[in-house]
C-alpha positions, 0 to 999 in steps of 0.5 A: 481471481478474476480475468477482468483487467485491473482497471475494470475491478470495483474499488472493493476488489481493487484494494484486495489485489497484490500491492505490486500488481497495483503499482505495475498497473499504475506505472503502465498508466503513467507511461501511456499518459507520458507518451502523449499518444492517447487522445483526450477522452482516453487520457481522461479515462486513463487518469481516472483509472490512475486515481483509483489505483493510487487510492488503492495503493494508499489504502494498502500502504495504510493497512501495512503501516497499521500492521507494522505499528501493531507488531511493534506494540506487541514486541514492546509489550512482550519484552521482558521487564528485566531486559530494559533497566532504567538509565544508571540502574544496574540490571536486576538478577 
């Protein structure tokens, strides 16, 4: 892990951060922008960092979705054929 602020990490390191950490950082940026206390230049930088964090969150969510889909496929493929009988068909013994 690095001691650099999350907003200074390159994109490839950013997407490896824990999802919850990314969300917290994004929420902090949103709060600062909504407070309206930042100047124009700082607001633009905050917005840029927010976009990067949002993209990293989306990447992590897509990865999680693919992982869940794959686990579901394995579960279906690994099901015993006798456990699922056709409608109206008696279970096989």
